[in-house]
N, C-alpha and C positions, 0 to 999 in steps of 0.2 A: 430833590437829586433825580436825573434822568431814570428812567427806567432800565431795566437789563435780566439778561436771562442768564443762569448760571447751568454749568453743566456738571457740580457735583458741589457735596456741601462746604469743602475747604472755601472756594472762592464765597458762597453763600456767607460763612461764618466770618472771612478775611477781609471782606469788602471787592470792591471794582478793580485794585489795581495794586502791586505790591507795593506802591511808593505814596497810595493815596488811602488814609482811614476811613472807617466809616465816619460821619458825623456827628451819630449819636454814641458812638462805644468809644473814639478816639483813637481805636487801635490799629495798626499799621498790618496790612494784607498779608495775610501768611501765603505763601508761595506755594504753588501745588508741583514741585516736585519732589514728590514721594517715593525715595529709590529703596526705603525700607522702612519696615511696620512698625509703627510706635514713634517717631520722628517728624515734628513739626519744628520746620527751620523758620529763620526770621526772625524771630520772636527778639534775640539779641541785637540793636542796630549800633552797637558800639564800633562794629569793625564795618561798617557801611562806606563804601567811600563819599567822598565830600559832596559829589554832584547829586547823590542819593537823600543826603544829610538834607539838602539846600531845598530838594526836593518835595522834602516830609515836612520840612516848616513852613515850604511856599501851600501846603495843602492843608493847613490845619484850617483854611475858611470853609465851611460846610457847604457854599453856593457855589465854588469853584467847579465848572467843567470838568469833565473827566480827560486826561491825557490822551492826544492820541498816540497809541501804540502799536509796532509792526513787528510781528514777527519774521526774521530773516534766518531763512531754510538753506542749509547748503552740507555739501558731501565731509567738510571739515567747519570747524570754527577757529574763529580768527585768533586765536591762544596757541603760546609758545610755550610748552612743560620741561622741568629739569630735575633733577635731583639734587637736594640743597649737601650740604658738606654733612648733615645729621641725618640724611637718608631720606627729609619730607621732601615733599614733591614742591616746587616751586612755579608760580605760572604767573605769566606777562603779556600785556598783547601783543600779536603781530604785527607792526606799522607795515609790513607788508603786502598783509592781507586787503583785497578789494574790501571784503565787508567790513572791515576794519575803518578804512578809509572812507567808505560811505557812508560811514555815520558820523566822520566827523567834518566831511565836505557839507554834507545835506545840513547838520544845525547852522549853517552859515546865511544859509537860503531862508528870506522872511517865510514867518510862521510855522517852522521847522524847528525853532532853536530849542523847544521842549519836548521835543518826541521821544519817547521812549522805544527803546529795541530790547528785544528779546534776540539770543542767538539759538540757534539747533543745528546741533552738527558732531562731528567726530573728536577726536583727539589724534594726533598724529605718532604718540607713543603708548603703549599697551599698559593699562592703568590694573593692576590685580584685581581680582574678584573682591580682595577682604579691604580693598583701601576706594573702592569705586562710590560707597554711599559719602562719604567723608569728600572725598574730591567734588564729585555734584554738589553736595551743599557748598562748597568753596567758591566754585565757579558759579552758582549763581545768585550767590551772595555778593562777590566780591563785581562780577562782570556781567551779569544778567546772561549767560550762557547756560544752556542745558545738554550736557554731553550726552549721546546715544552710544553707549558700549556695546561692540561688537565684537564676538567670540573670535580668536584670531582665524579660525578655519573658513568663517561665514565670512570675514572682510578681506578675507585673501579672495574666495572665490566670486564675491561681489566688485571687489574695484579691481583687483590685477587680472578676475578673470570675466566676467562680463562686459563692465566697465571700458576696461582698456584691452583687452581681445577681442570684442566684436565690435560695441556702440561705436568706441573711440576710431578703429580704425574704416568703420563703416560710413561714419560721420565725415570722414576725411576722404571718402569715394573709394576706398581702399576694399573690390569685392574679395568674397572669402572664397576665392577659387581652388585654394588647397589649403590643407593644415598650416604652410610656413606662412601663406598669404592671408593674413586676416583673421586666420583662424575659423575652422566649422560650428555651426552652430549646437549648444551645447545645453540642452534642456536642463540639468542641474545648475548649471550657474544662474540661468534666467529664474530658477527655484530660489534660489542665492538673493538675487535683483530682488525678487519679489520680497521677500524678507525683512532684507534691509529696508526698503520702500515702508511699509508694514512696521518697523519697527521706528522709524522716523515718524508717522506719522502718530504713534503710540505718543512718542513724545511732545508733539505739539499737543495732543491732547491737554496733555497735564498743566498748560501754562495759557491756553486760548480762553477768550472771554468771545466766541463768536459773533455778537451783535455789533460790537465794535473794532476789534482788533484786525487790521490786514495784514495776511501772510503772503509773505514774499519768497520763493521756490528758486534756488539758483541751479541749473545746469544739467547736465543727461544724468548724473548719476541718480537724480530724483524724480524720472519723469512719470510714473507712476502714484505718486504722493497726490496728484489733484482727483483720482478717482477715489485714493482711498480717505481722502480728506473729505470729498464733498458728500461720500455717503454717511457720516456721520453729521455734517452741518450743511444744509441743499443751499444753505442762503450766505456762506463765507466768502468771505471778499479774498479772491484768490488771485496773486500773479506767479507766472515763471516766465524765468528771463534763461534762453538759452546760451551761453557762451562759446559754445562751439559753430563751427559750420552745420548747417544740414543739406543734406545731401539730394540729385535730383531723384524725382519719382522713380528712375529705372534703376536708380541705385538703391533705393528705401527699398523698394518693391523686394528684392533678396530677403528683408528680413522676417525670417518666420514668423515673429509677432509685430509686423508690422502694424495691424489695424488694432491690438492693445493699444500699443504705443499712442498711434493717433488719437484713439478716443480717449485715453487719459488726459492729452495735453488740454483736448477741447474741453474736458470739467473744467479747465482754469479759467477766471474770465478775461484775464490778460495775458496773453503771450507776448514775448519779446523776442527781438532778432537782432544783431548789428547792421545788418546789409538786407536790402531788396532780394537780393540773391537768395541768401536762405530764407528770406519770409516768401519770396514768390515758390521755390522746392516744397514748401510747407504746404502754403496753399494750392499748388499742383497734387501734392498727394492724395490733401482732402479729397478735391475734386475726384480724382480719377479714381481712388479706392473707396471712398463714402458716397459718391454722387453729391457733395456738397457744394451749394454755388457761395462765392465770396463779392461783394461789391462795397465799392468807395462809400462812406458814409461820411461827407461832410468833412473829408479829411482822413478820417481811419477808415480803415479797414475792416469789417468786419461779417463774419460768419453765423449765419444762423443758423444756431444748434438747439432742435427742439423747443424752440421756444425761448433761447438767451441768445442773446449777441455777444458771442465772443470775438474780442477785437484784436487786431493785431499789428503790434508798434515794432518801428523800425526806428531804432536809434543805436549808434553805437558809446560803448563807455568810454571814459575818458579818465584821464590821469588825477593823481591829486596833486594839486599844484599847490598847494602849501608848504606838503610834506615835500616835493621837489627843492622846492624853493628852500626852505631849513636846511636840506642835506646841503644846498650849494654853498650856503654861510659858517659850513663846519670848519675848523681851522684842520681837521683831515685831510679834507678835500682840497683845500689849500695846499698844500703839502704835497697832495698828490696830483695833484697839476702841475705845479713848480718842477716836480720829478719826472713828468712825462716828457713837459715841455723841452727840458735837455736831451732826453733820449731822442726825441722824433723833431720839432722845429727847428733848433737850436744846431741840428747836425743835416737841416736840410733835408727832413725824411717827412715825406708827405702819408700820415696815419688813413687810411680806409677800416672800417670799423665794423663788425659782426656779431651780433649777440642773439644766439639762439640756444633754445634745449638739444640736446643730442640723441635727437630722433630721428626717426624715418622721414616727418612729414616738412621738418625744418628745411632743409636742401642744401646744408653745408656742402657736403661733397659736390653740389652743381656749383657752390658757388666760387670751391676750391679751383673746380677745372674752367672756368670762366675768367677768373684771375691769373691762371696759367695761362690761357690764350691770350690776355692781355699782354703778359712780359711778354709771348712768343711774338704777336704782331706789333708791337710799340716797344724795340731794346730801349727806345731811352727811358724808359721807368724804371730798368733796371737800374740797382743802388740808391732808388729816388722814394721809391712807392711802398710801404710795407702795410699789408693786409692784418689786422688784429684782430683773431676771430677768437672771442668768448665762448666756451661751451659751458654751460650747464647743466647740471646732472640730468639727465633723465627721469620724469616723472614716474615713467613704465618701468618695467624689466621685460627682459626674453631675450629669445635670440637675437631681433632684428635689431635690438639697441645695441648689443653688443660688434654685430654686424657694420653698424654705422662705426662705432668710435674705430673699430679697426680700418675702416678705409678711409676714415678721415685721417690720421695718423699716418698710415702708409701715405696719401697723397701729400700731408704736409713736407713727411720726408724727402719724397719724391722729386718738390718744386721747389724746396730748399738747396738741394742738393744740384740740382738743374742751375738756379738761378742764383746760387748764393755767394757773394763773398766774405772775404777775412772780417769783415768789417759790416755785414748786412747779411741780415736774413730775411728773404722776404714776405715768409709768412712765420706768425708767432700765434701759438695755439696756447691760449690757457683755460687748461681743464680745472681747475682748483677752484673750492667755493670763493667768491668775490665780496666781501662787505657794498654795500648799497653806493657808499660816498667812495669807494673806488670804480665803481661803473660808471657813476657821475662823472669823476675824470676823464675817464677814457671818451665820454661825450663830448666834454669840451673841446679837447687838444683835437678830437677826428674832424677830418678837413669833408669827408663823405660815410656814411652809414648805410650799410648794406641789409636789407631786409628781403631776401627772396626765396622766403620759405615756399614749397609746392603747393601747403593747403595749410590756412590756419584760418581758427575764428575771428579773432579781432587782432591782435599783436599790438602790445602798447611801447613796445621800443621805440619804434620812429617819433611819438607823442613824447619821450622822456629825451631821446635826442634833440628836438627843437627846443626843450625849457632848458636844457646845458646850455647850447648852443647861444641862448638868449643871455644865461650869464647875470653877472648883479656887479656891484662896484668894486666889489672886492675880487673877484675873478678877473675884472677887465684890469687892474694894476698888475697882477699876477701875470696876464698874457700881452701887457703895455698897451693896452689899448687907450685910445681918450676917450673923453665923455660923447664927443659926438660918432664916432667908430657906429657906421652902421653893422650890424648884424647880420651872419651871412651862415650858410648852411647849404648842405647837398645832400639828396635821398634818393636812392635807388630804390626801390619796394617792387616785391612781385605781384601782380595782379590777381592773385588768388589767396590775398588774405584781404581779411576785414575791415583795416583801417585805409587800405588806398582808395576806397571812393572819396574819402575824406580830405585826401592829399592832391589838391589837386597839379600843385608846383612841383610833384615829385616824377622820378623820370620810371616808367613805368612800364618792367620787362615780363617777358614770358619765363620762368627760372632752368625752364627745357632747353629754351634754345642759347645753349651757350655761345656761341658768336653774339649772338643779342646783347646776352648780358655783359657780356667781355667791352662792345662798343658803346653800354651806356655806361661803362666806369670810365672810360676813356673819356665821354662826354662831361661826366660832371669833374673830373678834372682840369676839364680844358674850359666850360663856363667861367665868363666873367665875372666878378665880383657885384657888378652892378645888377646882372641878373640875379646871381645868387642871395644877393639880397633883398631882391625883390620876392624872391621863392619863399625866401627864408620869413619873410613880414606876413605873408598870406598866410602863411601854417600858422605860425605863432599868436594869429587873429583868431586863430579856429579853435586852436587845443586850449587855450587861456580862458577862450570863452564856454566852451564845452567839455568842461572837467567832471570828475567822477559825482558829483553835487550835482548839476545840471544835467546828468545822465539819472539818478537818483530820484530828484524831484520831480524831472517828465513824466518817470517810471509811477510814480505812485498818485502825481494827480491824475494820469490817465485812468488807475485803477480805482481812483475816487470816483470818478466821472462814468466807467464803465459798469460799478456796483448799484450808483444811485438810486435805481427801482428795482433794488433785490426786493423791497419790503411791498411795493406795489404788486406784487404777483404773487398768486398761487402755485408752490413748487411742490415736487413730490417726485420718489426718484423709482427707477423703473431698471430692470436687466441684474443679470447675476453679474458676478465677478467683476473684470476688467471692461466687461460690456452695458456699466451700471454708468445712467446719465442722470440728469435731474430735467426734468419738464416742467417749464416756468409759461404759465397761462396767465391772462387776463381772470382779476377775483372773479367776475360774471361767469366766465367759462366752465361747463361743469359737462359732465356728462350724462348723455340723455335715460332716464330710466323707464323702462317699460312699463311699469306702476303711474306713473302718472301723465303719460302718452296717451296710453288708453283709456285711463278718467276723460280725460278731457277731450277724447274720440267720443266717447259713449254721451256725454252733455252737450256737444255740439247737434245743432238741427242741421246748418250749412256748411260743408268743408273743400278747403280746395288741398289738394294734394299734388307735389312736383318732385319730379324724381329724376335726377342726371342716371347715364345707364354706364358708361365706361366707369371703372373704379366706384361704383356706388353699388347697382343691379348685378352688375359684374366685375369679376376681377379686374384690376388691369393687365395683369400678367396672364389673363386667360387669353388662349391660341381660339379657340372656339369662344365667336363673339354673338352666335344664335343663340336667343331663350331659349330656356328649357320648357318641357310644357309644364314644368311645376309651377316655373315664375309666370308665366302666362296665367295658368289657372289662377295662382296666387293672384295677380292684379284684375284679372275680369272680376272676382269677388269684388275687388273695391270698386269697380265700375258699374255691376249691377246695384250699388246702393243708392239710392235716388237723392240722397243727400251730399253726394261726393263730384267733384270734378276733379279730375286725373289728369296729370301733364308731364308726359315722359320727354324729357329735355337731352336730347340725342344726336350728333351730327351723323349718325350711321345711315347710309345708304339705303333705302324702302329695300333692296335685295338681302342685305344682311338682315332686314329685321322681319322679311315677307313672313314667316310663320306669325308673330305676333299681330303683324297686318293681316291675315286671313282669320285668325280666330277672332280678332275684332270685326270684320266684318261681316264672319259667320253668324255672331252672335246678333248682331243688328243693334248695338248699343247706340250709337252717335244714333241714327235713325227712331228707335224706339223712345228714348228717353232726354234726348236732349242734350247729350253728356258731351265735353270736349275730350277727346281722346288725340291729343297733337304732339307730334316729335317737330323737331328743329328740319323741317322738310321746307319745301317750296311753298306748299300753301300755308304752313304758319308764317313764314319770313314774305311771303307777300300782304301780311297785315302788320306786319313792322315794318316795312320798306319795299320799294319796287327790287323785286330778285327775278325776275323771269330771262332775264337776258344773261346768259353764261358763258359768252363768246369769249369773255377776258381769260377765261381757262386756256382757249388755243394760244394765248400769248406766256402766260404763267408757268405753264407744264415743260416746255423747251428747256423756258430759263433754268428750274428744277432738275430735270435730266441730266444738264448739264452737270450743277454739281453734285446730283447722285451719282455718277460717273465717276467722280474725282473725289468722293468721299467715302471709303469703303467703311459699310455698317450701316448708312443714311438709306429711308427707302420715301416714297411717296404715297401719302393715302389721299386717293381720290373722293370727297364727301359730295353730296349730293348737291350742298349747297358752298363748299368751302373745299381748296386743296392744301393738304397738307403737309411741308418737307421735317421728316422727324430722323433725329441723329443719336436716338438713344441711347445706339449701341454703336453708336463710332467712338473714335479716341475724343474724350469729351473736349480739350481742349482746341485741337483741330477741328471738332467740329462746331465748337464755338465759333471761332474765326471764321470758318468757314458761313455759318449763321448770320454774323454780323454783313461776311460780305452779300449773300445772298438777299439778304432784309432791303440793302442798300438797291442792289440790283434790281429788286422787281418792282420797288419802289419808285425806281427810273422809269420804266419802263411799261408800267400801268398809271403813270401819272396819271392819265385822263379818261382813266375807267372808272366806276362808282365803286370802289373796291377798297379795302383797307389791308394793310399788310401789317401781322403782328408776329414779334420775336419773344418768346419766353424762352424759361427751360426745355432741352430738349425738343423745339421744335419753331419752326415758321410756316406761319397762316396767313393764307390769301383767304378773304370772305367779303360777301357784299357789305357796302356802308352802312352803319347803323342797325346791324345785326351782332345782338347778345343775346344773352340769358336773361341778362337783368329785361332787355326790353318784352322779350317771350313773358315775364314774369308781369310783368307790368300790363300789357295786355291783357291777357288772362282775367287778371282784377279786373279790367276795365269794363270787358266785356261781361263778367259776370254782375257789375254795378246797372250794364246795360239792362240785361235781364230779370233787374229787382232783386240781386243775391245779394246778402254782404253777409261773407264767412265769417264764422266765432271759431274756426279752427282752419290752422294752415301749417301743414309737414311740409318743409321745404331740404332737401339733401341732397349733398353732391360732396365733390372731393376734391375738385382742384382749382388753380383761378378765375376758372372760365367760370366756375360758381359764386364767384363772387359779388357781381354784379347781381344776380338771382338773391344772394341771400340780404343784401343791402335794398334792395325794392323792398321786402318781405317785410324788413326789421322796420324800414321807416315807413310802410303804409299803416302802420300803427295809429300813427298822428292824424291820418287823411280819411278821405271819405270811403274808401275801399271796404274797410273792414267793419262787423261791428264793435261797438264800444266795449264788449264784452271779450272781446274774441283773444285767442289764445292762440302764440307762434313759437313754432319750434323751428327755428333756423338748425339745421345740424350738419358737421362736415365728417368727413370720414378720417381718422387718425386723430391724434393729439399734435395740432400744431395752431400757429397765430391764425385766426379766422376773423371772418364780418359776425361770421354764426356763433350764437351762445351755446350752442349743445355741440358734443362729438359723441363717436362711437368708434371704436378701434378697428373695426374691418368689415367689407360687404357683408360678411357674414351676420352682423350683429344687424342692420338695418334689414336683411332679408327678414330676421325672425321677428321684431317689429312690423313689418308688412303685414308678414303671416298671422300674427295677433290682430291686428285691426282687418283683416278679412276676415277670421273667424269670428269678429264681431257684429261684421255686417252682414254674415250670412245666419249669425243666429239671430239677430233681428229681424231679418226677412222670413227667416222661419217661423219665428213669431208671429208676425203679421199676416202669417199664411194659414196660423192657426195649429203648429207645429211647437211640440213641448218638448225640452229634454227628457229622457225616461229617470228613473230616478238612479241614483248611481251612475249617471252618464258623466266619463271625462269630461271637463271646459274644453273650448274650444283652442284655447290658450295655454295647456298643461305647464310651459315652463315660466309661468309666474306665480307657482307655487314656489315656494322654497327658495331656494338658492340664486333665482331668476335666469336660469339656463338649461335648455334644450334637453331632456334624455336622448328625443330622435332629432337628430341633423340628417337624416337621409334625404329630406324633402330639396335640400340645398343643392346647389349646380355646382 
């Protein structure tokens, strides 16, 4: 049996899965829904559903591999609840729930037929506290649902408060300009949002097997959950799908907790969006606010986040095709279609249909204005065309919903009074709840469907309309269509809804442009039957092949692909609160220990030390790039040691490092002992390739100045052997765009020059061909070999991508002729990040402490050689190595 880990004793006692007994015991798994002390549910299997019983029977074989299981987490469970005649709670599946449809449709896909699902979410109904334990046990045993019971006040502040008053309007592009528009940020509501996300995390903890289960979190209600769950299990396989729009960075930046939410989402392995626009806005936010870089990786968009690759997926959700076809076959549907045929086509009336929630973003009032414009501009439609507007109840509540309702009723009344006739009502507003079969019947009869929301995450109304218009034999007989009749349909859709990109045959409109929408309605009514059939066939092919099962299967496949390397890396969590993140690095990558470094340093007879300057010896953020006297003295101590050969790898100009040069020249180190003290300046570059002619700078610099003038925040850094255009303080998107253009421009004008043009994160660099820190490192080792020296200790430290070539040369030199067979190599990068180095240190201050310790060892050895000894009781030269490994005196640091 496959090994696995367990998060509590219940799982260990009961087996790995609710429906899979332990082979040795033959007992069913004890579910971990412990809502009351002393209750152990699930021992009685008599009331288990048929599919669960079949599962138990099939799992009697001890060698059968564990079944794949997905934990689906959402704000609401796919469950309907009501009180029976005896006052007891009665539960049933909510067939309209996407989460329920997902499970049914997914099992039709190959390899998913036996996948287990556990649902975690809330209930629409309030369950009294004294009944919650019983309800929880029943829901898990019958439906595999784990309810999260929320107190009324907390649920109200969470859902109607933070979710609907702040997140939902903001994600639909509404700025909180006033308390009436979107609502101001409320810290108490934010705390409620935090609390509910923690409660849902605790519910996941009750049932999860972290090494084998997938966790799929849905929508903006639970955006913080990935952080809370990742804290518990660093390697949890976690996906998140956002069913609403994601706003542009300029809108999203107004959220006071913007960074906390972004970082929480990045703790997922896979993040899904309906459209590229939503994904692009999210990526832009990550770039602008967190400084992250994203790139396409073999067709997938990936974000590198502390060694983890977070994948962004773009795929619109689909409809449950089998359910819609089943509804079309219902007798009630046929009767309703026949009724509507008598009311509209038989009376030579053309039905245009709108189906929308009664909220501020569905654009019902704009649609009514456009229809009014149509009747005004085209009198021939009066008495013939009817707009049937089905208004579903709003999911939220508040002043804005009441205003939308009042405005819609008033407009309907005005239009009907202006254009109505004794037997003709141009607008029919249906604001009562409709059965699903009734809505399908309206789809069947409608000649055109109007979906003109001003902003919507996906909106599956057009998909449902396409399937209904495709019909079946029974519907065709009611409509009087022959089997050879081509089906047809017309769609007018807003360009601001998620399904719009998928419906290339629809007439796309800007819902704010009333005249344009009216023209689109007119075009839909005048389109020939042949063209209508072609548009319908195109839509039907896409909708029928990209159903909810296709969507779910594709998401889970990508989640499995993204998580396949989880166990191949070392993971640990860092950060507090919502700034928590997991660092995932190669198993051989570890923190450089001072004791290990100094022990190897002491034993070595010939040492090579290669140090980067910016970001290593000097913090990258430091404005003062001149080395301090303490830094110079520390490095000079290394250089006095005859065993050492030191190389400072820096592209800073000689003027910047003049103090360092002066100190070295004053000591006469190179002349007296024959040591290298090299910088990446012309003298050193000459050993790697010709770089004496810098006339190319006269070509490159004017080009860079042009881009600097047009890119606010960018600067030019003129180094001795290179010239760099840096845009780290510019707008990231614009800077990146300008960098690409500058790169192409420079390659064009410098094509005949012996230089290379390199573009990397935040900069574009021009330097002589063949120049890299890797070549400098190789040249140093080669020179040492020529001098008959074989280092048995190498320390190489850097912080950015330009140092990776140096790391590669040093680490691969172990197998070559340059090093002693017993050589110890320490390639170390600054920061916990993917690197060719095998070691890391957290910050530049750490490497300074290390260098200080090495310098102290050299000073001590030199003193001993000169006959000096440490007096009794004198402190060792590197006191921070005693105890906790930290220095109590950091005053020497820059």
